[in-house]
N, C-alpha and C positions, 0 to 999 in steps of 0.2 A: 684912529688907533691910538690906544694908550699903552705905555710901557711901565710896568711895575718895576721899581727899583728897590732892592733890598739893602738897607743900611744897617750895619752892625752897630749896636749901641756901644759907646765908649765914654768913659768917665773923663771929664775935663778938670773938675775941682771937687773937693770933699770938705765938709765942715761938720763939726760935732757939737752938740749941746749936752746938757746933763741927761736929756731924754731922747735925743734923735740923732741919727746919722743921715746926712743930706748929701746927695751926689748930684752935681750938675753935669749933664751929658753934653757932648759936642753938638748934638742936634737941637739943643735948646731946652730939652726936657729937664725937670728937676724931680728927683725921687727922694722921699723922706721915709724912713722906717724907724720904728721904736728901737732905742739902744738895747732894750732887753732881748731883742731877737738874737743878740750875741751874748751868751752868758759870760764869755771871756772879757768882752768890752764892758759889760755892765759891772763886772767885779774888778776891773782895772782901775788904777788911779788916774786922775785927770792928766797927769804927766805921761803915763803910758799910752793913753788914748790919743794924746796930741802928737805922738811919734808914729806917723804912718807914711806910706808911700803908695802912689798909684803905680800899679804893675801892668806888664804886658801891653803897653801902649794904650792903656785905658780899660783893659778887661777886668781889673779888679783893684782891690785895696788890701794892703798888707800891713799889719802891726807886728814887726819883728820881735819886740820885747815880750809880747804875750802870745806869740805864735798863732795869730788869727789872720785868716784870709777871708774876704768877702768878694764874691764875683758880681759883676754888673748883672748878669743873668739871675743870680740869687736875689739881688735887689728888685729887679723888674718883676720876677715871678712870685715874690713874697715868700721866700723860703727861709724861715728862722733856723738858726743852728741849734741842733739838739745836743744836750749834754751827754757825754759818753756814758755808756752803761758801766756799772761798777764791775771791776774785774774779780771781785771776791765772790766765790761760789758758796751758797749755803748748803749745809748738810741736810739730807732728808732721811 
């Protein structure tokens, strides 16, 4: 008899380059995604990108100076952040 164990993914460490966000998970996996998946991070200065915290016991990453949050689930499922729609309405 085998028993399936569900392990929730948690972030242990984060590193950034000019092109990627890399998260090391507590279970040994490493996830890298393109930095451009986050328009806020890709437009941020290197100093702003370097100022982050791992939140929720490893559930996500937060960059407070640029108001950006990325969840471990978003990284795992490959969900890029979309730029918000313009609030200006055009006249017809």
